[in-house]
C-alpha positions as CSV (number, residue, x, y, z in Angstrom):
1,M,5.5,-69.0,-57.8
2,T,8.0,-68.8,-55.2
3,W,7.8,-70.8,-52.1
4,T,6.8,-68.1,-50.0
5,A,3.8,-67.3,-51.9
6,L,2.8,-70.2,-52.4
7,K,3.2,-71.3,-48.6
8,A,1.4,-68.0,-48.1
9,R,-1.6,-69.5,-50.8
10,L,-2.1,-72.6,-49.2
11,D,-2.3,-70.8,-45.7
12,A,-5.2,-69.0,-46.8
13,Y,-7.2,-72.2,-48.3
14,E,-6.3,-73.7,-45.0
15,R,-8.1,-71.1,-43.0
16,L,-10.9,-70.7,-45.6
17,M,-11.5,-74.6,-44.8
18,R,-11.1,-74.0,-40.8
19,L,-8.6,-76.8,-40.7
20,D,-7.2,-74.6,-37.9
21,K,-10.2,-74.7,-36.0
22,P,-11.8,-78.3,-35.9
23,I,-14.5,-78.2,-33.9
24,G,-16.9,-77.8,-37.0
25,T,-15.6,-81.2,-38.0
26,L,-16.0,-83.0,-34.4
27,L,-19.5,-81.6,-34.2
28,L,-20.0,-83.4,-37.6
29,L,-18.3,-86.3,-36.4
30,W,-19.5,-87.5,-33.3
31,P,-22.8,-87.9,-34.4
32,T,-21.9,-90.0,-37.4
33,M,-20.1,-91.9,-35.2
34,W,-23.0,-92.6,-32.7
35,A,-24.9,-94.0,-35.8
36,L,-22.4,-96.1,-37.3
37,W,-21.7,-97.9,-33.7
38,I,-25.4,-98.4,-33.5
39,A,-25.8,-99.3,-37.3
40,A,-23.2,-101.8,-37.1
41,D,-24.2,-102.9,-33.3
42,G,-20.8,-102.2,-31.9
43,K,-19.0,-103.7,-35.0
44,P,-18.5,-101.3,-37.7
45,R,-16.1,-102.1,-40.5
46,F,-12.8,-99.8,-40.3
47,L,-13.3,-99.5,-43.8
48,L,-16.5,-97.6,-42.9
49,V,-14.9,-95.6,-39.9
50,W,-12.3,-94.9,-42.4
51,I,-14.9,-93.4,-45.3
52,F,-17.0,-92.0,-43.0
53,A,-14.2,-89.8,-41.0
54,L,-12.8,-88.4,-43.7
55,G,-16.0,-87.6,-45.6
56,T,-16.9,-85.9,-42.6
57,L,-13.3,-83.6,-42.4
58,L,-13.9,-83.2,-46.4
59,M,-17.6,-82.1,-46.8
60,R,-17.1,-79.7,-43.3
61,S,-14.6,-77.8,-45.3
62,A,-17.0,-78.0,-48.5
63,G,-19.3,-76.6,-46.6
64,V,-18.0,-73.8,-44.8
65,V,-16.5,-72.7,-48.0
66,M,-19.7,-72.7,-49.2
67,N,-20.9,-70.4,-46.1
68,D,-17.9,-68.3,-46.4
69,Y,-18.8,-67.4,-50.0
70,A,-22.8,-66.7,-49.0
71,D,-21.5,-64.4,-46.4
72,R,-18.7,-62.9,-48.0
73,N,-20.5,-59.7,-48.3
74,F,-22.0,-60.0,-44.3
75,D,-18.8,-61.1,-42.8
76,A,-16.6,-58.0,-42.9
77,H,-19.3,-55.9,-40.9
78,V,-19.2,-58.8,-38.0
79,K,-15.7,-58.5,-35.8
80,R,-15.4,-62.3,-35.3
81,T,-15.5,-62.6,-39.1
82,E,-14.1,-59.7,-40.7
83,N,-10.6,-61.4,-41.3
84,R,-11.5,-64.4,-42.9
85,P,-10.0,-65.0,-46.6
86,L,-13.2,-64.2,-48.5
87,A,-14.5,-61.1,-46.8
88,T,-10.9,-59.6,-46.8
89,G,-10.5,-60.7,-50.8
90,E,-7.0,-62.5,-49.8
91,V,-8.9,-65.5,-51.7
92,S,-11.3,-64.9,-55.0
93,V,-14.9,-66.4,-55.3
94,R,-13.9,-68.1,-58.4
95,E,-10.9,-69.7,-55.9
96,A,-13.3,-70.5,-53.7
97,M,-15.9,-72.4,-55.5
98,I,-13.2,-74.5,-57.2
99,L,-12.1,-75.7,-54.0
100,A,-15.6,-76.6,-52.9
101,A,-16.1,-78.4,-56.0
102,L,-13.0,-80.6,-55.4
103,L,-13.6,-81.0,-51.9
104,C,-17.1,-82.3,-52.4
105,G,-15.7,-84.2,-55.3
106,S,-13.1,-86.4,-53.1
107,A,-16.0,-87.1,-50.8
108,F,-17.9,-88.3,-53.0
109,M,-15.1,-90.5,-54.6
110,L,-14.8,-92.1,-50.7
111,I,-18.0,-93.2,-51.3
112,L,-18.2,-95.1,-54.4
113,P,-17.2,-98.1,-52.8
114,L,-20.6,-98.2,-50.8
115,N,-23.7,-98.8,-52.6
116,K,-26.3,-96.9,-54.5
117,L,-28.5,-95.7,-51.9
118,V,-25.6,-93.7,-49.6
119,W,-24.6,-92.2,-53.3
120,L,-28.4,-91.3,-53.1
121,L,-28.3,-89.6,-49.8
122,S,-25.1,-88.0,-50.6
123,V,-27.0,-85.8,-53.3
124,A,-28.7,-84.7,-50.4
125,A,-26.1,-84.1,-48.0
126,L,-24.9,-82.0,-50.6
127,F,-27.9,-80.1,-51.0
128,L,-28.3,-79.5,-47.5
129,A,-24.4,-78.3,-47.1
130,A,-25.0,-75.9,-50.0
131,S,-28.1,-74.2,-49.4
132,Y,-27.7,-74.1,-45.1
133,P,-25.6,-70.8,-45.7
134,F,-28.6,-69.2,-47.5
135,T,-31.1,-70.1,-44.8
136,K,-30.2,-67.6,-42.2
137,R,-31.7,-64.8,-44.9
138,F,-35.4,-66.4,-44.2
139,L,-35.4,-68.8,-41.5
140,S,-35.9,-67.8,-37.9
141,I,-34.3,-70.9,-36.6
142,P,-31.5,-71.5,-39.0
143,Q,-29.9,-74.1,-36.5
144,A,-32.6,-76.5,-37.2
145,Y,-31.7,-76.9,-40.8
146,L,-27.9,-76.9,-39.5
147,G,-28.8,-80.0,-37.3
148,V,-30.2,-81.5,-40.4
149,A,-27.5,-80.9,-42.3
150,F,-24.8,-81.4,-39.8
151,G,-26.5,-84.8,-39.2
152,F,-26.8,-86.3,-42.5
153,G,-24.1,-88.4,-42.1
154,I,-26.1,-90.9,-39.6
155,P,-29.1,-92.0,-42.5
156,M,-26.2,-92.3,-44.6
157,T,-24.0,-94.7,-42.1
158,F,-27.0,-96.8,-41.6
159,A,-27.6,-96.6,-45.6
160,A,-24.1,-98.3,-45.5
161,Q,-24.2,-100.7,-43.3
162,L,-27.9,-101.7,-43.5
163,H,-28.6,-101.0,-47.1
164,T,-31.9,-99.6,-45.7
165,V,-32.5,-96.3,-43.2
166,P,-34.6,-97.6,-40.6
167,M,-37.0,-95.0,-38.4
168,L,-33.9,-95.4,-36.1
169,A,-31.9,-93.7,-38.0
170,W,-33.9,-90.6,-38.4
171,V,-34.9,-90.4,-34.5
172,I,-30.5,-90.1,-33.9
173,L,-31.1,-87.3,-36.4
174,L,-34.1,-85.6,-34.6
175,A,-31.5,-85.6,-31.7
176,N,-29.0,-84.3,-33.7
177,I,-31.0,-81.6,-35.0
178,F,-31.8,-80.2,-31.0
179,W,-28.3,-80.6,-30.2
180,A,-27.3,-78.6,-32.9
181,I,-29.9,-75.8,-32.2
182,A,-28.4,-75.9,-28.5
183,Y,-24.7,-75.6,-29.3
184,D,-25.3,-73.5,-31.9
185,T,-27.4,-70.4,-29.9
186,C,-24.7,-70.5,-27.7
187,Y,-22.4,-69.3,-30.8
188,A,-25.4,-67.1,-32.2
189,M,-25.3,-65.6,-29.1
190,V,-21.6,-64.6,-29.5
191,D,-22.4,-62.1,-32.5
192,R,-26.0,-61.7,-31.5
193,D,-25.5,-57.7,-32.0
194,D,-23.6,-57.6,-35.0
195,D,-26.0,-60.1,-36.6
196,L,-29.0,-57.7,-35.6
197,K,-27.0,-54.9,-37.2
198,I,-26.5,-56.8,-40.4
199,G,-29.8,-58.5,-40.9
200,I,-28.8,-62.1,-40.4
201,K,-31.5,-64.0,-38.4
202,T,-30.6,-66.9,-35.6
203,S,-32.0,-68.4,-33.0
204,A,-30.4,-66.2,-30.1
205,I,-32.5,-63.4,-32.0
206,T,-35.4,-65.4,-32.6
207,F,-35.6,-66.8,-29.1
208,G,-34.8,-63.3,-27.4
209,R,-35.0,-63.0,-23.9
210,F,-35.6,-67.2,-23.7
211,D,-32.4,-68.4,-25.4
212,V,-31.1,-69.5,-22.0
213,T,-34.3,-71.8,-21.5
214,A,-33.9,-72.7,-25.2
215,V,-30.7,-74.3,-25.0
216,M,-31.6,-76.0,-21.9
217,L,-34.6,-77.5,-23.4
218,S,-32.9,-78.0,-26.5
219,Y,-30.4,-79.7,-24.3
220,A,-32.8,-81.7,-22.2
221,A,-34.8,-83.3,-25.9
222,T,-31.5,-84.3,-27.1
223,L,-30.7,-86.9,-24.1
224,A,-34.6,-87.7,-23.8
225,I,-34.3,-88.9,-27.8
226,L,-30.6,-90.4,-27.5
227,A,-32.1,-91.9,-23.7
228,W,-35.2,-93.5,-26.0
229,V,-32.8,-94.5,-28.9
230,G,-30.8,-96.2,-25.7
231,W,-33.5,-98.6,-24.6
232,S,-35.0,-99.1,-28.0
233,V,-31.2,-101.1,-28.8
234,H,-31.5,-102.5,-25.4
235,R,-28.5,-100.8,-24.9
236,G,-27.2,-101.2,-20.9
237,V,-25.9,-98.8,-18.2
238,Y,-22.7,-97.7,-19.9
239,F,-24.7,-96.1,-22.4
240,Y,-26.6,-94.3,-19.6
241,A,-23.4,-93.1,-18.2
242,G,-22.0,-91.6,-21.0
243,L,-25.4,-89.5,-21.4
244,A,-25.3,-88.8,-17.6
245,V,-21.7,-87.2,-18.2
246,A,-22.9,-85.5,-21.1
247,G,-25.7,-83.9,-19.4
248,G,-23.4,-82.8,-16.7
249,M,-21.6,-80.7,-19.2
250,M,-25.0,-79.5,-20.4
251,L,-25.7,-78.3,-16.7
252,R,-22.6,-77.0,-16.5
253,H,-23.3,-74.4,-19.3
254,Y,-25.9,-73.4,-18.3
255,F,-24.0,-71.3,-16.3
256,W,-21.6,-70.2,-18.7
257,I,-24.6,-68.8,-20.4
258,R,-26.9,-67.3,-18.2
259,G,-24.8,-63.9,-18.6
260,R,-25.0,-64.1,-21.7
261,E,-21.5,-62.8,-22.1
262,R,-19.6,-63.6,-25.2
263,M,-17.0,-65.5,-24.2
264,P,-18.7,-67.7,-21.8
265,C,-21.3,-68.6,-24.3
266,F,-18.2,-69.2,-26.8
267,R,-16.9,-71.3,-24.3
268,A,-19.7,-73.4,-23.7
269,F,-20.3,-73.9,-27.4
270,M,-16.9,-75.5,-28.0
271,D,-17.2,-77.2,-24.6
272,N,-19.9,-79.1,-27.0
273,N,-16.7,-81.0,-28.7
274,W,-16.6,-83.1,-25.0
275,V,-20.2,-83.5,-24.9
276,G,-20.4,-85.4,-28.3
277,A,-17.1,-87.4,-26.8
278,A,-18.8,-88.4,-24.0
279,I,-21.9,-90.0,-25.6
280,F,-19.6,-91.8,-28.5
281,A,-17.5,-93.1,-25.4
282,G,-20.8,-94.5,-23.6
283,I,-21.6,-95.7,-26.7
284,F,-18.5,-97.4,-27.5
285,V,-17.9,-98.8,-24.2
286,D,-21.5,-100.3,-23.9
287,Y,-21.0,-102.3,-26.8
288,L,-17.7,-103.7,-26.0
């Protein structure tokens, strides 16, 4: 294989794993870091930070490969996804499955230094990541399932730090579910017309004319649950300041999505990276 051909192959794999579009990794990373800092009382070991940060990247990459495998017959009919490597045949199904297996194997290798409870939870995390793409066939709000799949690093961080998963971890996971419903509904509003044509189920279709209301209520639920988390672990003003900044960003999203236009809705989805970052900044500074 020539260098040009090899470079083209690697480029196709990079696009298949969405390494050129880090927003998905960041939306997984922030809740994982929220949970890790809270579980460690603000003093997580560097090894755990490194393991969960890299593990998030690997599992997100594996997840999108599996998603594109599941949607390979649909993506060609959606304007935004018609050029994905599996949809165009640039990458074969066999190559994609080998790549997904290598990514999952690498992620599991990362957690070998941790305890057996983390290993067990990783099996559940793998199942969730692999099964999520197929939920769009039968779940009316697959974004809720996405919130569980995207947020399963939360109980894993508690298990790694405390060797147990307290109720607090599941409450933070619940906050992440509402957040995922909010930001992924914004995302689904971009593709609503295409999804209706090909028969994919999404929250944007299910909520119908109440989609904007559903997004804002989900945002509100996210903030309310996290505020309770802060109260339960005796956090201070900086924690709530982070939530307030995030709330201001969420309110701004209302003005972007109320017209239901594609690009403003996509902009709101992308801006959720900064929502997650603001919440983490509040947690980080408050523990200092």
